[in-house]
C-alpha positions as semicolon CSV with decimal commas, in nm:
position;residue;x (nm);y (nm);z (nm)
1;M;0,000;0,000;0,000
2;P;0,169;0,331;-0,104
3;L;0,217;0,587;0,172
4;S;0,284;0,950;0,089
5;V;0,523;1,167;0,291
6;G;0,237;1,397;0,390
7;H;0,033;1,097;0,504
8;V;0,324;0,978;0,718
9;F;0,376;1,316;0,887
10;R;0,006;1,347;0,964
11;G;0,008;1,003;1,126
12;L;0,313;1,071;1,339
13;F;0,202;1,409;1,462
14;K;-0,138;1,281;1,576
15;Q;0,039;1,120;1,872
16;Y;0,153;1,461;1,993
17;T;-0,139;1,679;1,887
18;H;-0,287;1,750;2,229
19;T;0,044;1,845;2,391
20;A;0,151;2,053;2,092
21;I;-0,176;2,248;2,104
22;V;-0,127;2,319;2,475
23;L;0,226;2,443;2,402
24;L;0,094;2,659;2,119
25;R;-0,154;2,832;2,350
26;Y;0,124;2,916;2,594
27;L;0,356;3,027;2,316
28;D;0,095;3,247;2,149
29;A;0,013;3,425;2,476
30;A;0,382;3,470;2,559
31;M;0,473;3,599;2,214
32;L;0,186;3,850;2,209
33;L;0,294;3,971;2,552
34;V;0,654;4,013;2,436
35;G;0,535;4,191;2,122
36;G;0,329;4,440;2,323
37;W;0,616;4,497;2,563
38;I;0,869;4,566;2,286
39;A;0,619;4,791;2,106
40;Y;0,577;4,994;2,427
41;Y;0,954;5,038;2,455
42;L;0,985;5,148;2,091
43;V;0,706;5,407;2,126
44;I;0,736;5,525;2,488
45;G;1,107;5,456;2,545
46;S;1,063;5,263;2,872
47;W;1,047;4,893;2,966
48;N;0,825;4,976;3,263
49;V;0,479;4,933;3,108
50;D;0,218;5,147;3,278
51;Q;-0,098;5,011;3,430
52;Y;-0,321;5,123;3,144
53;H;-0,119;4,950;2,871
54;R;-0,087;4,635;3,085
55;A;-0,467;4,619;3,103
56;V;-0,497;4,667;2,726
57;M;-0,243;4,390;2,662
58;A;-0,432;4,156;2,893
59;I;-0,758;4,223;2,710
60;G;-0,587;4,184;2,373
61;I;-0,421;3,853;2,459
62;L;-0,744;3,711;2,600
63;A;-0,935;3,823;2,291
64;A;-0,665;3,679;2,063
65;I;-0,686;3,335;2,224
66;I;-1,065;3,341;2,182
67;F;-1,042;3,449;1,817
68;F;-0,772;3,187;1,755
69;E;-1,007;2,922;1,891
70;I;-1,295;3,049;1,676
71;G;-1,064;3,054;1,374
72;H;-0,972;2,685;1,422
73;I;-0,606;2,767;1,469
74;Y;-0,569;2,520;1,756
75;R;-0,634;2,206;1,559
76;P;-0,409;1,917;1,445
77;W;-0,093;2,085;1,321
78;R;0,045;2,003;0,980
79;H;0,369;2,123;0,823
80;H;0,224;2,128;0,473
81;A;-0,063;2,358;0,580
82;M;0,161;2,646;0,688
83;A;0,028;2,891;0,427
84;S;-0,333;2,852;0,536
85;E;-0,218;2,862;0,899
86;V;-0,056;3,204;0,845
87;T;-0,373;3,336;0,684
88;R;-0,591;3,217;0,972
89;I;-0,355;3,365;1,233
90;L;-0,343;3,700;1,052
91;T;-0,722;3,714;1,022
92;A;-0,779;3,631;1,389
93;W;-0,512;3,879;1,504
94;L;-0,656;4,163;1,292
95;R;-0,999;4,099;1,444
96;T;-0,839;4,115;1,786
97;L;-0,669;4,447;1,715
98;I;-0,993;4,597;1,582
99;L;-1,179;4,487;1,896
100;V;-0,905;4,624;2,122
101;A;-0,900;4,957;1,939
102;L;-1,278;4,989;1,973
103;L;-1,272;4,904;2,343
104;V;-0,986;5,145;2,413
105;T;-1,155;5,424;2,218
106;L;-1,476;5,379;2,416
107;I;-1,300;5,363;2,751
108;R;-1,028;5,622;2,707
109;Q;-1,212;5,860;2,470
110;E;-1,048;6,204;2,491
111;N;-0,739;6,062;2,666
112;W;-0,646;5,848;2,368
113;F;-0,306;5,973;2,251
114;E;-0,141;5,954;1,911
115;S;0,132;5,735;2,060
116;D;-0,133;5,477;2,145
117;Y;-0,210;5,434;1,777
118;Y;0,160;5,383;1,701
119;W;0,188;5,136;1,988
120;T;-0,116;4,936;1,867
121;A;0,019;4,925;1,509
122;I;0,367;4,814;1,617
123;W;0,219;4,559;1,857
124;G;0,010;4,423;1,571
125;V;0,313;4,366;1,349
126;A;0,547;4,244;1,626
127;G;0,289;4,012;1,781
128;F;0,206;3,852;1,447
129;L;0,573;3,795;1,359
130;F;0,662;3,660;1,703
131;V;0,373;3,412;1,693
132;L;0,489;3,282;1,354
133;V;0,853;3,253;1,466
134;A;0,752;3,072;1,785
135;R;0,538;2,822;1,596
136;L;0,814;2,755;1,345
137;S;1,064;2,709;1,631
138;L;0,833;2,463;1,807
139;S;0,796;2,268;1,485
140;L;1,174;2,244;1,446
141;V;1,221;2,139;1,810
142;L;0,961;1,863;1,779
143;H;1,124;1,742;1,459
144;W;1,471;1,742;1,622
145;L;1,346;1,545;1,924
146;R;1,190;1,283;1,700
147;I;1,515;1,241;1,506
148;H;1,749;1,233;1,807
149;D;1,549;1,002;2,033
150;N;1,802;0,722;2,086
151;S;1,552;0,476;2,232
152;P;1,320;0,373;1,947
153;G;0,997;0,198;2,037
154;R;1,025;-0,178;1,989
155;I;0,729;-0,347;1,822
156;I;0,631;-0,710;1,784
157;L;0,369;-0,817;1,531
158;V;0,114;-1,082;1,622
159;G;0,014;-1,254;1,302
160;L;0,176;-1,201;0,965
161;N;-0,012;-1,083;0,661
162;E;0,057;-0,853;0,367
163;M;-0,044;-0,544;0,562
164;A;0,187;-0,641;0,850
165;I;0,478;-0,696;0,612
166;A;0,418;-0,360;0,444
167;A;0,399;-0,189;0,784
168;S;0,721;-0,355;0,902
169;R;0,911;-0,265;0,587
170;H;0,792;0,095;0,609
171;L;0,881;0,139;0,977
172;N;1,222;-0,028;0,958
173;N;1,314;0,177;0,650
174;S;1,204;0,504;0,819
175;P;1,441;0,566;1,113
176;W;1,292;0,911;1,177
177;T;0,978;0,741;1,315
178;R;1,182;0,604;1,610
179;L;0,984;0,278;1,580
180;K;1,125;-0,063;1,494
181;V;0,956;-0,397;1,428
182;I;1,186;-0,666;1,569
183;G;0,986;-0,973;1,469
184;Y;0,652;-1,147;1,481
185;A;0,469;-1,415;1,680
186;D;0,240;-1,667;1,518
187;D;0,130;-2,026;1,581
188;R;0,217;-2,117;1,223
189;S;0,592;-2,143;1,175
190;A;0,598;-2,154;0,794
191;P;0,596;-1,809;0,623
192;R;0,272;-1,752;0,434
193;F;0,392;-1,458;0,225
194;S;0,703;-1,396;0,023
195;V;0,883;-1,103;0,178
196;G;1,171;-1,090;-0,070
197;E;1,473;-0,916;0,076
198;F;1,278;-0,809;0,384
199;A;1,352;-1,061;0,661
200;L;1,130;-1,053;0,972
201;P;1,213;-1,330;1,223
202;R;0,948;-1,543;1,389
203;L;1,007;-1,509;1,765
204;G;0,762;-1,771;1,885
205;A;0,400;-1,877;1,916
206;L;0,113;-1,687;2,073
207;K;0,157;-1,862;2,406
208;D;0,516;-1,731;2,416
209;L;0,412;-1,364;2,398
210;P;0,461;-1,274;2,768
211;T;0,811;-1,424;2,767
212;I;0,905;-1,257;2,437
213;I;0,780;-0,919;2,554
214;S;0,981;-0,945;2,875
215;Q;1,303;-1,072;2,714
216;E;1,298;-0,836;2,416
217;A;1,183;-0,523;2,610
218;I;0,883;-0,478;2,380
219;D;0,697;-0,145;2,396
220;E;0,406;-0,215;2,161
221;V;0,218;-0,516;2,028
222;W;0,056;-0,478;1,687
223;V;-0,212;-0,738;1,618
224;A;-0,234;-0,813;1,245
225;F;-0,491;-1,090;1,216
226;P;-0,763;-1,074;0,949
227;F;-1,109;-0,978;1,071
228;K;-1,216;-1,344;1,077
229;G;-0,937;-1,412;1,328
230;E;-1,142;-1,276;1,619
231;Q;-1,078;-1,575;1,845
232;R;-0,701;-1,551;1,800
233;A;-0,715;-1,175;1,871
234;E;-0,903;-1,247;2,194
235;Q;-0,636;-1,503;2,283
236;V;-0,367;-1,238;2,234
237;L;-0,551;-0,988;2,453
238;H;-0,585;-1,253;2,724
239;E;-0,213;-1,333;2,709
240;L;-0,126;-0,962;2,740
241;R;-0,370;-0,870;3,017
242;H;-0,093;-0,850;3,279
243;L;0,161;-0,662;3,068
244;P;0,196;-0,279;3,053
245;V;0,238;-0,260;2,676
246;S;0,048;-0,059;2,419
247;I;-0,172;-0,274;2,195
248;R;-0,274;-0,174;1,845
249;L;-0,473;-0,346;1,574
250;V;-0,320;-0,311;1,228
251;I;-0,625;-0,266;1,006
252;D;-0,699;-0,231;0,637
253;C;-0,744;0,142;0,586
254;F;-0,956;0,089;0,274
255;A;-1,200;-0,129;0,467
256;F;-1,271;0,142;0,721
257;K;-1,242;0,474;0,542
258;M;-1,614;0,462;0,464
259;S;-1,715;0,394;0,824
260;K;-1,892;0,673;1,011
261;F;-1,860;0,505;1,349
262;L;-1,489;0,430;1,392
263;N;-1,223;0,682;1,481
264;L;-0,893;0,565;1,335
265;N;-0,550;0,658;1,462
266;E;-0,230;0,652;1,260
267;V;0,128;0,580;1,362
268;A;0,388;0,675;1,103
269;G;0,113;0,676;0,843
270;I;-0,002;0,322;0,927
271;P;-0,371;0,306;1,025
272;T;-0,440;0,142;1,364
273;L;-0,736;0,096;1,595
274;D;-0,607;0,173;1,941
275;I;-0,721;-0,058;2,222
276;S;-0,502;0,040;2,513
277;V;-0,255;0,320;2,443
278;S;-0,105;0,581;2,671
279;P;-0,048;0,931;2,530
280;L;0,282;0,948;2,721
281;H;0,505;0,871;2,422
282;G;0,756;1,077;2,227
283;I;0,757;1,447;2,308
284;N;0,485;1,397;2,570
285;R;0,721;1,183;2,774
286;Y;0,989;1,453;2,769
287;I;0,737;1,718;2,874
288;K;0,617;1,498;3,160
289;E;0,977;1,442;3,274
290;I;1,059;1,814;3,271
291;E;0,735;1,893;3,455
292;D;0,809;1,631;3,721
293;R;1,174;1,716;3,784
294;L;1,120;2,093;3,789
295;L;0,816;2,091;4,017
296;A;0,968;1,824;4,245
297;L;1,283;2,033;4,290
298;I;1,080;2,345;4,373
299;L;0,854;2,155;4,615
300;L;1,149;1,984;4,779
301;I;1,321;2,318;4,843
302;L;1,001;2,471;4,982
303;A;0,924;2,168;5,198
304;S;1,276;2,112;5,330
305;P;1,223;2,301;5,663
306;L;0,904;2,102;5,728
307;M;1,077;1,776;5,632
308;L;1,357;1,852;5,878
309;L;1,104;1,899;6,158
310;I;0,926;1,576;6,062
311;A;1,257;1,388;6,059
312;I;1,327;1,507;6,413
313;G;0,976;1,404;6,519
314;V;1,021;1,055;6,370
315;K;1,351;1,012;6,555
316;L;1,199;1,120;6,885
317;S;0,882;0,909;6,845
318;S;1,056;0,569;6,818
319;P;1,403;0,423;6,762
320;G;1,505;0,349;6,406
321;P;1,575;0,523;6,074
322;V;1,392;0,836;5,959
323;F;1,295;0,691;5,621
324;Y;1,095;0,375;5,558
325;R;1,216;0,207;5,240
326;Q;0,970;-0,024;5,068
327;E;0,982;-0,211;4,736
328;R;0,705;-0,108;4,499
329;V;0,611;-0,185;4,138
330;G;0,620;0,104;3,894
331;W;0,648;0,183;3,524
332;N;0,674;-0,124;3,296
333;N;0,648;-0,354;3,602
334;R;0,990;-0,236;3,720
335;K;1,051;-0,254;4,092
336;F;1,195;0,039;4,284
337;I;1,248;0,145;4,645
338;M;0,991;0,403;4,751
339;L;1,072;0,640;5,037
340;K;0,836;0,746;5,314
341;F;0,880;0,896;5,658
342;R;0,868;0,600;5,896
343;S;0,532;0,595;6,074
344;M;0,552;0,251;6,244
345;P;0,800;0,080;6,476
346;V;1,083;-0,092;6,291
347;D;0,951;-0,445;6,363
348;A;0,581;-0,372;6,291
349;E;0,559;-0,635;6,014
350;A;0,820;-0,878;6,145
351;K;0,559;-1,143;6,232
352;T;0,277;-1,067;5,987
353;G;0,469;-0,979;5,671
354;P;0,311;-0,736;5,422
355;V;-0,031;-0,628;5,548
356;W;-0,287;-0,410;5,369
357;A;-0,350;-0,094;5,572
358;K;-0,704;-0,089;5,716
359;P;-0,901;0,154;5,933
360;G;-0,873;0,104;6,307
361;E;-0,530;-0,060;6,303
362;K;-0,285;0,042;6,577
363;R;0,052;-0,032;6,416
364;A;0,158;0,331;6,371
365;T;0,314;0,542;6,645
366;P;0,107;0,844;6,759
367;F;0,331;1,075;6,558
368;G;0,325;0,832;6,267
369;A;-0,055;0,822;6,274
370;F;-0,056;1,202;6,243
371;L;0,180;1,181;5,944
372;R;-0,047;0,928;5,775
373;R;-0,367;1,126;5,833
374;T;-0,209;1,435;5,680
375;S;-0,017;1,239;5,410
376;L;0,303;1,413;5,523
377;D;0,473;1,074;5,534
378;E;0,469;1,082;5,151
379;L;0,694;1,391;5,119
380;P;1,023;1,196;5,075
381;Q;0,881;1,059;4,749
382;L;0,979;1,392;4,596
383;I;1,329;1,238;4,603
384;N;1,197;0,941;4,404
385;V;1,058;1,188;4,149
386;L;1,392;1,366;4,117
387;K;1,560;1,028;4,062
388;G;1,316;0,951;3,782
389;E;1,159;0,653;3,962
390;M;0,821;0,819;4,018
391;S;0,608;1,103;3,888
392;L;0,427;1,375;4,080
393;V;0,099;1,256;3,930
394;G;0,014;0,899;3,840
395;P;-0,133;0,576;3,975
396;R;-0,016;0,494;4,327
397;P;0,234;0,204;4,332
398;E;0,176;-0,119;4,525
399;R;0,403;-0,377;4,682
400;P;0,491;-0,677;4,462
401;D;0,301;-0,917;4,691
402;F;-0,022;-0,723;4,647
403;V;0,031;-0,680;4,273
404;E;0,044;-1,057;4,228
405;V;-0,292;-1,085;4,404
406;F;-0,469;-0,787;4,245
407;K;-0,368;-0,858;3,883
408;D;-0,606;-1,156;3,869
409;Q;-0,881;-0,997;4,078
410;V;-0,915;-0,651;3,925
411;P;-0,981;-0,606;3,549
412;N;-0,697;-0,428;3,366
413;Y;-0,508;-0,381;3,691
414;M;-0,164;-0,412;3,529
415;K;-0,240;-0,135;3,278
416;K;-0,167;0,118;3,554
417;H;0,201;0,035;3,502
418;M;0,200;0,188;3,153
419;V;0,312;0,514;3,321
420;K;0,526;0,600;3,619
421;A;0,370;0,570;3,961
422;G;0,273;0,900;4,123
423;I;0,273;1,066;4,463
424;T;-0,084;1,171;4,397
425;G;-0,333;1,080;4,128
426;W;-0,680;1,119;3,981
427;A;-0,809;0,832;4,198
428;Q;-0,667;0,986;4,517
429;V;-0,814;1,334;4,468
430;N;-1,151;1,170;4,404
431;G;-1,139;0,986;4,735
432;W;-1,030;0,641;4,610
433;R;-0,736;0,580;4,841
434;G;-0,662;0,356;5,136
435;D;-0,901;0,063;5,188
436;T;-1,146;0,158;4,911
437;D;-1,285;-0,012;4,600
438;L;-0,987;-0,121;4,386
439;V;-1,199;-0,148;4,073
440;K;-1,303;0,218;4,104
441;R;-0,945;0,318;4,173
442;I;-0,816;0,142;3,862
443;E;-1,094;0,296;3,653
444;H;-0,976;0,641;3,764
445;D;-0,610;0,549;3,702
446;L;-0,685;0,429;3,349
447;Y;-0,892;0,741;3,279
448;Y;-0,590;0,951;3,380
449;I;-0,353;0,748;3,161
450;Q;-0,575;0,775;2,853
451;N;-0,650;1,146;2,902
452;W;-0,315;1,273;3,025
453;S;-0,219;1,633;2,962
454;V;-0,013;1,897;3,141
455;W;-0,337;2,075;3,231
456;F;-0,475;1,754;3,383
457;D;-0,159;1,711;3,592
458;L;-0,178;2,068;3,718
459;E;-0,546;2,025;3,806
460;I;-0,468;1,713;4,012
461;I;-0,175;1,882;4,187
462;L;-0,392;2,184;4,269
463;R;-0,673;1,964;4,401
464;T;-0,419;1,775;4,612
465;F;-0,298;2,098;4,771
466;V;-0,650;2,230;4,828
467;W;-0,817;1,923;4,980
468;G;-0,620;1,612;4,896
469;F;-0,369;1,584;5,183
470;V;-0,605;1,519;5,471
471;N;-0,843;1,236;5,386
472;K;-1,064;1,008;5,592
473;N;-0,920;0,707;5,405
474;A;-0,559;0,795;5,491
475;Y;-0,431;0,578;5,776
């Protein structure tokens, strides 16, 4: 099936559309602010913008964002549509300037000076140019990150048909996609299609999938059975139910282009029907990392005096170390040591082993019980975030013993490990923490994973600060 370059770029960028649009909103607002500031300096001769012009800039930027939305500027971004993009931006910005001029004329009336007209005109030109330069720069940065990502996603095909072979050849001959098909799994060992010079090794049968995925560090599984292979597809999904990998169905684009009811996704121009896919790939992952490390560093600096006092309190409350180190399961089922302020005596689980925390238990010291009720015992996990082992926001991690139990009891439980574990999460700010319904908690975790965005993270962090620390289910 022939794939055009434009088709490929559209497919790749769809993975990053939401994050890119968020960045564009920030960039547009920042560039318009800088343009107004520079225009003020050129006309007035001072960098200290007066209160009146600050108010006008605020109104103008707000109006611009609204007009940009109305003008469909914040939609899936395509390199080849730059000419029409410039036209839409110019139209929306001119409407903004007209509205601002009318509002200022009505408000200021006789106090409207000639310099204000010059300032508005220069702001119009500077703001428009800065917005275009910023968008072009963002496009180049995204393109550079895609090219220089040294950890390409590893894909295994399940089933082998003509579409799968075409997809594999295309991906492996397109290094800029940062995706690589390493082989396929199928119950039939004999090749059913002639692949010519393109050699794709058979790695095993369907029953071997979990082992193959673990040994080969697979990131994605692409199911390429024909539509009549429904039973085999269900078998694959059953085999993968405990594994935190993205699953895609490789489908015939011609068979579905006429459908009004299916929403297709594309990866490197190859049509797929996503079943379980996290948006935290590519540039999104880098943004999430920067967000986590930066905010964790700031919070750790701000909280350091309080953490020092808590450390002293832990030492005085009972003998033993300040930190409680516990093995947890995180991203991609990897185990790590999570830090907490110690809230129990050192030998609290010596006889019982790992025990699920329940209301009414008396294992914690009085000071430790206070730390648990206020969630202050979680503060050392900011260190885990700085080390890259955890995220500020994400599903809460569990101990390996509990994971082994829950993975067969709770539907899709292991899908929470498609992202890094978090200090707080969507489930926690909605009250699903402690000894509460695990099914509901996982539903909230999966909703977060599938709908991740920087805005969503900030909302959860804000809700945590406002009412998420003290909770009746924290013990």
